[in-house]
Structures are given as structure tokens and as C-alpha cells.
PDB file of N, CA, C and O in Angstrom, chain B, residues numbered from 101:
ATOM      1  N   MET B 101      28.992  -4.289-168.191  1.00  0.00           N
ATOM      2  CA  MET B 101      27.769  -5.137-168.463  1.00  0.00           C
ATOM      3  C   MET B 101      28.094  -6.573-168.096  1.00  0.00           C
ATOM      4  O   MET B 101      29.194  -7.062-168.355  1.00  0.00           O
ATOM      5  N   GLN B 102      27.138  -7.230-167.498  1.00  0.00           N
ATOM      6  CA  GLN B 102      27.314  -8.594-167.060  1.00  0.00           C
ATOM      7  C   GLN B 102      26.568  -9.497-168.044  1.00  0.00           C
ATOM      8  O   GLN B 102      25.531  -9.117-168.588  1.00  0.00           O
ATOM      9  N   PRO B 103      27.130 -10.743-168.272  1.00  0.00           N
ATOM     10  CA  PRO B 103      26.373 -11.647-169.196  1.00  0.00           C
ATOM     11  C   PRO B 103      25.123 -12.182-168.479  1.00  0.00           C
ATOM     12  O   PRO B 103      25.041 -12.233-167.252  1.00  0.00           O
ATOM     13  N   GLU B 104      24.181 -12.566-169.300  1.00  0.00           N
ATOM     14  CA  GLU B 104      23.017 -13.283-168.781  1.00  0.00           C
ATOM     15  C   GLU B 104      23.483 -14.690-168.418  1.00  0.00           C
ATOM     16  O   GLU B 104      24.466 -15.191-168.965  1.00  0.00           O
ATOM     17  N   ILE B 105      22.789 -15.300-167.520  1.00  0.00           N
ATOM     18  CA  ILE B 105      23.085 -16.648-167.057  1.00  0.00           C
ATOM     19  C   ILE B 105      22.029 -17.619-167.611  1.00  0.00           C
ATOM     20  O   ILE B 105      21.004 -17.769-166.947  1.00  0.00           O
ATOM     21  N   PRO B 106      22.177 -18.274-168.733  1.00  0.00           N
ATOM     22  CA  PRO B 106      21.165 -19.150-169.272  1.00  0.00           C
ATOM     23  C   PRO B 106      20.921 -20.383-168.421  1.00  0.00           C
ATOM     24  O   PRO B 106      19.797 -20.876-168.323  1.00  0.00           O
ATOM     25  N   GLN B 107      22.056 -20.904-167.768  1.00  0.00           N
ATOM     26  CA  GLN B 107      21.877 -21.958-166.749  1.00  0.00           C
ATOM     27  C   GLN B 107      23.217 -21.987-165.957  1.00  0.00           C
ATOM     28  O   GLN B 107      24.303 -21.722-166.473  1.00  0.00           O
ATOM     29  N   LYS B 108      23.035 -22.335-164.646  1.00  0.00           N
ATOM     30  CA  LYS B 108      24.209 -22.374-163.832  1.00  0.00           C
ATOM     31  C   LYS B 108      25.118 -23.558-164.106  1.00  0.00           C
ATOM     32  O   LYS B 108      26.342 -23.441-164.061  1.00  0.00           O
ATOM     33  N   ALA B 109      24.498 -24.710-164.395  1.00  0.00           N
ATOM     34  CA  ALA B 109      25.264 -25.900-164.658  1.00  0.00           C
ATOM     35  C   ALA B 109      25.931 -25.898-166.021  1.00  0.00           C
ATOM     36  O   ALA B 109      25.537 -25.176-166.937  1.00  0.00           O
ATOM     37  N   ALA B 110      26.930 -26.712-166.116  1.00  0.00           N
ATOM     38  CA  ALA B 110      27.603 -26.843-167.405  1.00  0.00           C
ATOM     39  C   ALA B 110      26.764 -27.583-168.450  1.00  0.00           C
ATOM     40  O   ALA B 110      25.858 -28.341-168.101  1.00  0.00           O
ATOM     41  N   TYR B 111      27.065 -27.363-169.717  1.00  0.00           N
ATOM     42  CA  TYR B 111      26.501 -28.156-170.811  1.00  0.00           C
ATOM     43  C   TYR B 111      27.419 -29.299-171.093  1.00  0.00           C
ATOM     44  O   TYR B 111      28.570 -29.086-171.475  1.00  0.00           O
ATOM     45  N   ALA B 112      26.950 -30.510-170.917  1.00  0.00           N
ATOM     46  CA  ALA B 112      27.799 -31.760-171.174  1.00  0.00           C
ATOM     47  C   ALA B 112      27.481 -32.131-172.591  1.00  0.00           C
ATOM     48  O   ALA B 112      26.350 -32.535-172.859  1.00  0.00           O
ATOM     49  N   LEU B 113      28.405 -32.021-173.521  1.00  0.00           N
ATOM     50  CA  LEU B 113      28.196 -32.228-174.944  1.00  0.00           C
ATOM     51  C   LEU B 113      29.247 -33.146-175.489  1.00  0.00           C
ATOM     52  O   LEU B 113      30.429 -32.978-175.191  1.00  0.00           O
ATOM     53  N   ASP B 114      28.856 -34.101-176.269  1.00  0.00           N
ATOM     54  CA  ASP B 114      29.767 -34.935-177.076  1.00  0.00           C
ATOM     55  C   ASP B 114      30.031 -34.183-178.402  1.00  0.00           C
ATOM     56  O   ASP B 114      29.192 -34.188-179.303  1.00  0.00           O
ATOM     57  N   LEU B 115      31.197 -33.544-178.502  1.00  0.00           N
ATOM     58  CA  LEU B 115      31.496 -32.666-179.581  1.00  0.00           C
ATOM     59  C   LEU B 115      32.394 -33.386-180.625  1.00  0.00           C
ATOM     60  O   LEU B 115      33.366 -34.050-180.265  1.00  0.00           O
ATOM     61  N   GLU B 116      32.044 -33.235-181.925  1.00  0.00           N
ATOM     62  CA  GLU B 116      32.894 -33.702-182.984  1.00  0.00           C
ATOM     63  C   GLU B 116      34.057 -32.725-183.184  1.00  0.00           C
ATOM     64  O   GLU B 116      33.914 -31.541-182.877  1.00  0.00           O
ATOM     65  N   PRO B 117      35.186 -33.182-183.683  1.00  0.00           N
ATOM     66  CA  PRO B 117      36.268 -32.251-183.991  1.00  0.00           C
ATOM     67  C   PRO B 117      35.758 -31.164-184.997  1.00  0.00           C
ATOM     68  O   PRO B 117      35.024 -31.426-185.950  1.00  0.00           O
ATOM     69  N   GLY B 118      36.217 -29.935-184.687  1.00  0.00           N
ATOM     70  CA  GLY B 118      35.792 -28.814-185.561  1.00  0.00           C
ATOM     71  C   GLY B 118      35.888 -27.530-184.831  1.00  0.00           C
ATOM     72  O   GLY B 118      36.343 -27.479-183.688  1.00  0.00           O
ATOM     73  N   ASP B 119      35.461 -26.479-185.484  1.00  0.00           N
ATOM     74  CA  ASP B 119      35.395 -25.162-184.939  1.00  0.00           C
ATOM     75  C   ASP B 119      34.069 -24.741-184.491  1.00  0.00           C
ATOM     76  O   ASP B 119      33.075 -24.986-185.175  1.00  0.00           O
ATOM     77  N   TYR B 120      33.998 -24.058-183.269  1.00  0.00           N
ATOM     78  CA  TYR B 120      32.739 -23.660-182.715  1.00  0.00           C
ATOM     79  C   TYR B 120      32.910 -22.215-182.192  1.00  0.00           C
ATOM     80  O   TYR B 120      34.003 -21.680-182.006  1.00  0.00           O
ATOM     81  N   LEU B 121      31.707 -21.646-181.978  1.00  0.00           N
ATOM     82  CA  LEU B 121      31.638 -20.307-181.354  1.00  0.00           C
ATOM     83  C   LEU B 121      30.829 -20.394-180.109  1.00  0.00           C
ATOM     84  O   LEU B 121      29.623 -20.625-180.193  1.00  0.00           O
ATOM     85  N   TRP B 122      31.434 -20.218-178.915  1.00  0.00           N
ATOM     86  CA  TRP B 122      30.794 -20.252-177.626  1.00  0.00           C
ATOM     87  C   TRP B 122      30.117 -18.902-177.366  1.00  0.00           C
ATOM     88  O   TRP B 122      30.718 -17.842-177.545  1.00  0.00           O
ATOM     89  N   CYS B 123      28.875 -18.969-176.946  1.00  0.00           N
ATOM     90  CA  CYS B 123      28.203 -17.676-176.523  1.00  0.00           C
ATOM     91  C   CYS B 123      28.704 -17.102-175.278  1.00  0.00           C
ATOM     92  O   CYS B 123      28.677 -17.784-174.254  1.00  0.00           O
ATOM     93  N   ALA B 124      29.163 -15.898-175.275  1.00  0.00           N
ATOM     94  CA  ALA B 124      29.696 -15.256-174.080  1.00  0.00           C
ATOM     95  C   ALA B 124      28.718 -14.310-173.438  1.00  0.00           C
ATOM     96  O   ALA B 124      28.890 -13.951-172.273  1.00  0.00           O
ATOM     97  N   CYS B 125      27.668 -13.880-174.176  1.00  0.00           N
ATOM     98  CA  CYS B 125      26.675 -12.950-173.617  1.00  0.00           C
ATOM     99  C   CYS B 125      25.558 -13.598-172.870  1.00  0.00           C
ATOM    100  O   CYS B 125      24.916 -12.965-172.032  1.00  0.00           O
ATOM    101  N   GLY B 126      25.312 -14.840-173.153  1.00  0.00           N
ATOM    102  CA  GLY B 126      24.190 -15.602-172.480  1.00  0.00           C
ATOM    103  C   GLY B 126      22.791 -15.422-173.125  1.00  0.00           C
ATOM    104  O   GLY B 126      21.776 -15.931-172.650  1.00  0.00           O
ATOM    105  N   ARG B 127      22.815 -14.688-174.202  1.00  0.00           N
ATOM    106  CA  ARG B 127      21.476 -14.394-174.903  1.00  0.00           C
ATOM    107  C   ARG B 127      21.042 -15.366-176.008  1.00  0.00           C
ATOM    108  O   ARG B 127      19.893 -15.397-176.448  1.00  0.00           O
ATOM    109  N   SER B 128      22.010 -16.133-176.412  1.00  0.00           N
ATOM    110  CA  SER B 128      21.759 -17.056-177.572  1.00  0.00           C
ATOM    111  C   SER B 128      20.601 -18.019-177.200  1.00  0.00           C
ATOM    112  O   SER B 128      20.426 -18.435-176.055  1.00  0.00           O
ATOM    113  N   GLN B 129      19.820 -18.339-178.272  1.00  0.00           N
ATOM    114  CA  GLN B 129      18.808 -19.336-178.098  1.00  0.00           C
ATOM    115  C   GLN B 129      19.364 -20.731-178.506  1.00  0.00           C
ATOM    116  O   GLN B 129      18.627 -21.717-178.504  1.00  0.00           O
ATOM    117  N   ARG B 130      20.613 -20.795-178.840  1.00  0.00           N
ATOM    118  CA  ARG B 130      21.266 -22.088-179.187  1.00  0.00           C
ATOM    119  C   ARG B 130      22.359 -22.412-178.189  1.00  0.00           C
ATOM    120  O   ARG B 130      23.365 -22.991-178.598  1.00  0.00           O
ATOM    121  N   GLN B 131      22.241 -22.083-176.912  1.00  0.00           N
ATOM    122  CA  GLN B 131      23.174 -22.298-175.884  1.00  0.00           C
ATOM    123  C   GLN B 131      23.815 -23.665-175.954  1.00  0.00           C
ATOM    124  O   GLN B 131      23.097 -24.629-176.219  1.00  0.00           O
ATOM    125  N   PRO B 132      25.066 -23.822-175.745  1.00  0.00           N
ATOM    126  CA  PRO B 132      26.078 -22.769-175.361  1.00  0.00           C
ATOM    127  C   PRO B 132      26.694 -22.095-176.540  1.00  0.00           C
ATOM    128  O   PRO B 132      27.671 -21.360-176.400  1.00  0.00           O
ATOM    129  N   PHE B 133      26.130 -22.334-177.729  1.00  0.00           N
ATOM    130  CA  PHE B 133      26.780 -21.714-178.899  1.00  0.00           C
ATOM    131  C   PHE B 133      26.106 -20.420-179.282  1.00  0.00           C
ATOM    132  O   PHE B 133      24.968 -20.126-178.916  1.00  0.00           O
ATOM    133  N   CYS B 134      26.906 -19.637-180.070  1.00  0.00           N
ATOM    134  CA  CYS B 134      26.434 -18.244-180.481  1.00  0.00           C
ATOM    135  C   CYS B 134      25.447 -18.326-181.599  1.00  0.00           C
ATOM    136  O   CYS B 134      25.608 -19.140-182.508  1.00  0.00           O
ATOM    137  N   ASP B 135      24.416 -17.496-181.559  1.00  0.00           N
ATOM    138  CA  ASP B 135      23.445 -17.348-182.650  1.00  0.00           C
ATOM    139  C   ASP B 135      23.388 -15.939-183.163  1.00  0.00           C
ATOM    140  O   ASP B 135      22.537 -15.605-183.987  1.00  0.00           O
ATOM    141  N   GLY B 136      24.306 -15.086-182.674  1.00  0.00           N
ATOM    142  CA  GLY B 136      24.328 -13.666-183.071  1.00  0.00           C
ATOM    143  C   GLY B 136      23.577 -12.750-182.222  1.00  0.00           C
ATOM    144  O   GLY B 136      23.495 -11.557-182.514  1.00  0.00           O
ATOM    145  N   SER B 137      22.993 -13.274-181.126  1.00  0.00           N
ATOM    146  CA  SER B 137      22.206 -12.410-180.231  1.00  0.00           C
ATOM    147  C   SER B 137      23.012 -11.372-179.433  1.00  0.00           C
ATOM    148  O   SER B 137      22.458 -10.498-178.766  1.00  0.00           O
ATOM    149  N   HIS B 138      24.356 -11.507-179.533  1.00  0.00           N
ATOM    150  CA  HIS B 138      25.192 -10.551-178.811  1.00  0.00           C
ATOM    151  C   HIS B 138      25.295  -9.179-179.535  1.00  0.00           C
ATOM    152  O   HIS B 138      25.885  -8.239-179.002  1.00  0.00           O
ATOM    153  N   GLN B 139      24.738  -9.084-180.705  1.00  0.00           N
ATOM    154  CA  GLN B 139      24.916  -7.808-181.438  1.00  0.00           C
ATOM    155  C   GLN B 139      24.456  -6.607-180.601  1.00  0.00           C
ATOM    156  O   GLN B 139      23.368  -6.607-180.025  1.00  0.00           O
ATOM    157  N   GLY B 140      25.327  -5.577-180.553  1.00  0.00           N
ATOM    158  CA  GLY B 140      25.020  -4.456-179.722  1.00  0.00           C
ATOM    159  C   GLY B 140      25.230  -4.490-178.326  1.00  0.00           C
ATOM    160  O   GLY B 140      24.916  -3.509-177.652  1.00  0.00           O
ATOM    161  N   THR B 141      25.753  -5.556-177.777  1.00  0.00           N
ATOM    162  CA  THR B 141      25.916  -5.785-176.362  1.00  0.00           C
ATOM    163  C   THR B 141      27.378  -5.493-175.906  1.00  0.00           C
ATOM    164  O   THR B 141      27.595  -5.277-174.714  1.00  0.00           O
ATOM    165  N   GLY B 142      28.345  -5.483-176.784  1.00  0.00           N
ATOM    166  CA  GLY B 142      29.708  -5.368-176.410  1.00  0.00           C
ATOM    167  C   GLY B 142      30.386  -6.713-176.155  1.00  0.00           C
ATOM    168  O   GLY B 142      31.603  -6.790-175.988  1.00  0.00           O
ATOM    169  N   PHE B 143      29.591  -7.745-176.131  1.00  0.00           N
ATOM    170  CA  PHE B 143      30.144  -9.152-175.984  1.00  0.00           C
ATOM    171  C   PHE B 143      30.415  -9.609-177.375  1.00  0.00           C
ATOM    172  O   PHE B 143      29.782  -9.170-178.334  1.00  0.00           O
ATOM    173  N   VAL B 144      31.428 -10.556-177.483  1.00  0.00           N
ATOM    174  CA  VAL B 144      31.726 -11.202-178.709  1.00  0.00           C
ATOM    175  C   VAL B 144      31.830 -12.742-178.396  1.00  0.00           C
ATOM    176  O   VAL B 144      32.232 -13.113-177.293  1.00  0.00           O
ATOM    177  N   PRO B 145      31.485 -13.578-179.315  1.00  0.00           N
ATOM    178  CA  PRO B 145      31.578 -15.006-179.096  1.00  0.00           C
ATOM    179  C   PRO B 145      33.002 -15.404-179.031  1.00  0.00           C
ATOM    180  O   PRO B 145      33.871 -14.724-179.577  1.00  0.00           O
ATOM    181  N   LEU B 146      33.263 -16.487-178.377  1.00  0.00           N
ATOM    182  CA  LEU B 146      34.650 -17.066-178.224  1.00  0.00           C
ATOM    183  C   LEU B 146      34.801 -18.214-179.159  1.00  0.00           C
ATOM    184  O   LEU B 146      34.106 -19.215-178.984  1.00  0.00           O
ATOM    185  N   PRO B 147      35.655 -18.146-180.139  1.00  0.00           N
ATOM    186  CA  PRO B 147      35.919 -19.297-181.011  1.00  0.00           C
ATOM    187  C   PRO B 147      36.775 -20.267-180.351  1.00  0.00           C
ATOM    188  O   PRO B 147      37.706 -19.893-179.638  1.00  0.00           O
ATOM    189  N   PHE B 148      36.500 -21.544-180.558  1.00  0.00           N
ATOM    190  CA  PHE B 148      37.353 -22.643-180.025  1.00  0.00           C
ATOM    191  C   PHE B 148      37.249 -23.752-180.952  1.00  0.00           C
ATOM    192  O   PHE B 148      36.289 -23.873-181.714  1.00  0.00           O
ATOM    193  N   THR B 149      38.313 -24.641-180.895  1.00  0.00           N
ATOM    194  CA  THR B 149      38.455 -25.768-181.777  1.00  0.00           C
ATOM    195  C   THR B 149      38.553 -27.006-180.948  1.00  0.00           C
ATOM    196  O   THR B 149      39.258 -27.017-179.939  1.00  0.00           O
ATOM    197  N   ILE B 150      37.849 -28.087-181.349  1.00  0.00           N
ATOM    198  CA  ILE B 150      37.972 -29.388-180.825  1.00  0.00           C
ATOM    199  C   ILE B 150      38.893 -30.107-181.826  1.00  0.00           C
ATOM    200  O   ILE B 150      38.561 -30.275-182.999  1.00  0.00           O
ATOM    201  N   LYS B 151      40.022 -30.509-181.333  1.00  0.00           N
ATOM    202  CA  LYS B 151      40.993 -31.189-182.193  1.00  0.00           C
ATOM    203  C   LYS B 151      40.564 -32.676-182.594  1.00  0.00           C
ATOM    204  O   LYS B 151      39.805 -33.315-181.865  1.00  0.00           O
ATOM    205  N   PRO B 152      41.055 -33.179-183.726  1.00  0.00           N
ATOM    206  CA  PRO B 152      40.741 -34.529-184.115  1.00  0.00           C
ATOM    207  C   PRO B 152      41.124 -35.518-183.047  1.00  0.00           C
ATOM    208  O   PRO B 152      42.052 -35.292-182.270  1.00  0.00           O
ATOM    209  N   GLY B 153      40.418 -36.586-183.017  1.00  0.00           N
ATOM    210  CA  GLY B 153      40.652 -37.647-182.011  1.00  0.00           C
ATOM    211  C   GLY B 153      39.245 -38.257-181.750  1.00  0.00           C
ATOM    212  O   GLY B 153      38.279 -37.956-182.451  1.00  0.00           O
ATOM    213  N   ARG B 154      39.179 -39.098-180.744  1.00  0.00           N
ATOM    214  CA  ARG B 154      37.878 -39.714-180.485  1.00  0.00           C
ATOM    215  C   ARG B 154      36.980 -38.625-179.861  1.00  0.00           C
ATOM    216  O   ARG B 154      37.401 -37.725-179.134  1.00  0.00           O
ATOM    217  N   VAL B 155      35.687 -38.810-180.228  1.00  0.00           N
ATOM    218  CA  VAL B 155      34.683 -37.896-179.745  1.00  0.00           C
ATOM    219  C   VAL B 155      34.521 -38.195-178.226  1.00  0.00           C
ATOM    220  O   VAL B 155      34.405 -39.346-177.805  1.00  0.00           O
ATOM    221  N   ARG B 156      34.521 -37.091-177.426  1.00  0.00           N
ATOM    222  CA  ARG B 156      34.392 -37.339-175.992  1.00  0.00           C
ATOM    223  C   ARG B 156      33.521 -36.154-175.441  1.00  0.00           C
ATOM    224  O   ARG B 156      33.253 -35.176-176.140  1.00  0.00           O
ATOM    225  N   THR B 157      33.105 -36.298-174.174  1.00  0.00           N
ATOM    226  CA  THR B 157      32.232 -35.241-173.593  1.00  0.00           C
ATOM    227  C   THR B 157      33.113 -34.080-173.159  1.00  0.00           C
ATOM    228  O   THR B 157      34.170 -34.238-172.548  1.00  0.00           O
ATOM    229  N   HIS B 158      32.611 -32.908-173.513  1.00  0.00           N
ATOM    230  CA  HIS B 158      33.183 -31.612-173.111  1.00  0.00           C
ATOM    231  C   HIS B 158      32.178 -30.905-172.253  1.00  0.00           C
ATOM    232  O   HIS B 158      30.987 -30.901-172.561  1.00  0.00           O
ATOM    233  N   TRP B 159      32.643 -30.300-171.166  1.00  0.00           N
ATOM    234  CA  TRP B 159      31.810 -29.543-170.275  1.00  0.00           C
ATOM    235  C   TRP B 159      31.893 -28.086-170.625  1.00  0.00           C
ATOM    236  O   TRP B 159      32.892 -27.451-170.286  1.00  0.00           O
ATOM    237  N   LEU B 160      30.904 -27.508-171.285  1.00  0.00           N
ATOM    238  CA  LEU B 160      31.026 -26.062-171.589  1.00  0.00           C
ATOM    239  C   LEU B 160      30.247 -25.266-170.603  1.00  0.00           C
ATOM    240  O   LEU B 160      29.183 -25.686-170.150  1.00  0.00           O
ATOM    241  N   CYS B 161      30.772 -24.102-170.258  1.00  0.00           N
ATOM    242  CA  CYS B 161      30.255 -23.256-169.219  1.00  0.00           C
ATOM    243  C   CYS B 161      28.807 -22.722-169.669  1.00  0.00           C
ATOM    244  O   CYS B 161      28.587 -22.251-170.785  1.00  0.00           O
ATOM    245  N   GLY B 162      27.879 -22.857-168.679  1.00  0.00           N
ATOM    246  CA  GLY B 162      26.572 -22.363-168.930  1.00  0.00           C
ATOM    247  C   GLY B 162      26.312 -21.035-168.219  1.00  0.00           C
ATOM    248  O   GLY B 162      25.416 -20.285-168.607  1.00  0.00           O
ATOM    249  N   CYS B 163      27.110 -20.740-167.161  1.00  0.00           N
ATOM    250  CA  CYS B 163      26.865 -19.545-166.352  1.00  0.00           C
ATOM    251  C   CYS B 163      27.556 -18.302-166.936  1.00  0.00           C
ATOM    252  O   CYS B 163      27.208 -17.169-166.604  1.00  0.00           O
ATOM    253  N   LYS B 164      28.542 -18.542-167.810  1.00  0.00           N
ATOM    254  CA  LYS B 164      29.325 -17.431-168.498  1.00  0.00           C
ATOM    255  C   LYS B 164      30.323 -16.800-167.570  1.00  0.00           C
ATOM    256  O   LYS B 164      30.857 -15.744-167.910  1.00  0.00           O
ATOM    257  N   TYR B 165      30.604 -17.349-166.463  1.00  0.00           N
ATOM    258  CA  TYR B 165      31.605 -16.752-165.540  1.00  0.00           C
ATOM    259  C   TYR B 165      32.882 -17.604-165.360  1.00  0.00           C
ATOM    260  O   TYR B 165      33.718 -17.290-164.512  1.00  0.00           O
ATOM    261  N   SER B 166      33.029 -18.660-166.143  1.00  0.00           N
ATOM    262  CA  SER B 166      34.249 -19.469-166.053  1.00  0.00           C
ATOM    263  C   SER B 166      35.553 -18.661-166.243  1.00  0.00           C
ATOM    264  O   SER B 166      35.599 -17.738-167.056  1.00  0.00           O
ATOM    265  N   LYS B 167      36.540 -18.994-165.536  1.00  0.00           N
ATOM    266  CA  LYS B 167      37.852 -18.393-165.734  1.00  0.00           C
ATOM    267  C   LYS B 167      38.636 -19.044-166.913  1.00  0.00           C
ATOM    268  O   LYS B 167      39.674 -18.514-167.309  1.00  0.00           O
ATOM    269  N   ARG B 168      38.179 -20.127-167.450  1.00  0.00           N
ATOM    270  CA  ARG B 168      38.732 -20.771-168.537  1.00  0.00           C
ATOM    271  C   ARG B 168      37.663 -21.109-169.649  1.00  0.00           C
ATOM    272  O   ARG B 168      37.468 -22.256-170.053  1.00  0.00           O
ATOM    273  N   PRO B 169      37.009 -20.020-170.090  1.00  0.00           N
ATOM    274  CA  PRO B 169      35.984 -20.321-171.098  1.00  0.00           C
ATOM    275  C   PRO B 169      36.602 -20.859-172.423  1.00  0.00           C
ATOM    276  O   PRO B 169      37.732 -20.530-172.785  1.00  0.00           O
ATOM    277  N   PRO B 170      35.844 -21.658-173.087  1.00  0.00           N
ATOM    278  CA  PRO B 170      34.448 -21.983-173.012  1.00  0.00           C
ATOM    279  C   PRO B 170      34.177 -23.136-171.991  1.00  0.00           C
ATOM    280  O   PRO B 170      33.022 -23.521-171.808  1.00  0.00           O
ATOM    281  N   PHE B 171      35.188 -23.665-171.355  1.00  0.00           N
ATOM    282  CA  PHE B 171      35.051 -24.797-170.546  1.00  0.00           C
ATOM    283  C   PHE B 171      34.637 -24.436-169.071  1.00  0.00           C
ATOM    284  O   PHE B 171      35.063 -23.421-168.520  1.00  0.00           O
ATOM    285  N   CYS B 172      33.842 -25.264-168.508  1.00  0.00           N
ATOM    286  CA  CYS B 172      33.359 -25.109-167.091  1.00  0.00           C
ATOM    287  C   CYS B 172      34.536 -25.239-166.157  1.00  0.00           C
ATOM    288  O   CYS B 172      35.357 -26.144-166.304  1.00  0.00           O
ATOM    289  N   ASP B 173      34.623 -24.341-165.196  1.00  0.00           N
ATOM    290  CA  ASP B 173      35.569 -24.426-164.076  1.00  0.00           C
ATOM    291  C   ASP B 173      34.887 -24.473-162.703  1.00  0.00           C
ATOM    292  O   ASP B 173      35.525 -24.325-161.660  1.00  0.00           O
ATOM    293  N   ALA B 174      33.601 -24.678-162.745  1.00  0.00           N
ATOM    294  CA  ALA B 174      32.751 -24.688-161.543  1.00  0.00           C
ATOM    295  C   ALA B 174      32.526 -23.331-160.951  1.00  0.00           C
ATOM    296  O   ALA B 174      32.122 -23.263-159.790  1.00  0.00           O
ATOM    297  N   SER B 175      32.741 -22.293-161.615  1.00  0.00           N
ATOM    298  CA  SER B 175      32.486 -20.892-161.108  1.00  0.00           C
ATOM    299  C   SER B 175      31.027 -20.727-160.800  1.00  0.00           C
ATOM    300  O   SER B 175      30.666 -19.829-160.039  1.00  0.00           O
ATOM    301  N   HIS B 176      30.128 -21.594-161.382  1.00  0.00           N
ATOM    302  CA  HIS B 176      28.729 -21.473-161.073  1.00  0.00           C
ATOM    303  C   HIS B 176      28.449 -21.822-159.605  1.00  0.00           C
ATOM    304  O   HIS B 176      27.394 -21.443-159.096  1.00  0.00           O
ATOM    305  N   ASN B 177      29.348 -22.529-158.901  1.00  0.00           N
ATOM    306  CA  ASN B 177      29.156 -22.871-157.529  1.00  0.00           C
ATOM    307  C   ASN B 177      29.395 -21.644-156.659  1.00  0.00           C
ATOM    308  O   ASN B 177      29.003 -21.648-155.492  1.00  0.00           O
ATOM    309  N   ARG B 178      30.018 -20.603-157.178  1.00  0.00           N
ATOM    310  CA  ARG B 178      30.296 -19.342-156.415  1.00  0.00           C
ATOM    311  C   ARG B 178      29.354 -18.241-156.698  1.00  0.00           C
ATOM    312  O   ARG B 178      29.457 -17.185-156.074  1.00  0.00           O
ATOM    313  N   LEU B 179      28.427 -18.418-157.612  1.00  0.00           N
ATOM    314  CA  LEU B 179      27.419 -17.382-157.916  1.00  0.00           C
ATOM    315  C   LEU B 179      26.302 -17.323-156.857  1.00  0.00           C
ATOM    316  O   LEU B 179      25.936 -18.344-156.274  1.00  0.00           O
ATOM    317  N   PRO B 180      25.778 -16.140-156.623  1.00  0.00           N
ATOM    318  CA  PRO B 180      24.659 -15.981-155.630  1.00  0.00           C
ATOM    319  C   PRO B 180      23.528 -16.916-156.124  1.00  0.00           C
ATOM    320  O   PRO B 180      23.384 -17.188-157.316  1.00  0.00           O
ATOM    321  N   LYS B 181      22.749 -17.382-155.152  1.00  0.00           N
ATOM    322  CA  LYS B 181      21.618 -18.226-155.429  1.00  0.00           C
ATOM    323  C   LYS B 181      20.534 -17.494-156.140  1.00  0.00           C
ATOM    324  O   LYS B 181      19.495 -18.077-156.449  1.00  0.00           O
TER     325      LYS B 181
END
């Protein structure tokens, strides 16, 4: 099963330190975060932590094909149009 692609570009977000769940299935209505829409798909959300420090912009994968999820690695540039 392939994930849905909610958007090819990354999500640029200023994230506070804390724990997050990145949506791996692409079905969440709260992209790029999980809302439980993966139920029954075989996909599971990816937990990740932003460590304390200054708040900065993080680029989270929107296409769901990154080789280093939840962060964008520009895999969207290799997807078919």
C-alpha cells in the first residue's frame, strides 16, 4: 500500500519543543500531524521529539516519501508529476 500525497512540498513549521506524531499515511486532515485517519490502513504515525532550545523552522515531509521522515529530504522532486 502506498501513502496518499497530501502535498508534494514540505510543511515549513515553527515548532515548539515537545512530542509530535507525524502522519505517515497521508490521510490526516491535520497534516502533517496524525489525526487517527490511518486506522485500518497498515500505516502507523511516526513519533518524533523537538528538543528544547530556540524555536526554529522545521521542514516536515508532505509527500510521505522522505528517506528521513518526518523531515523533508526533497524526495518530492523525484515523484511523477
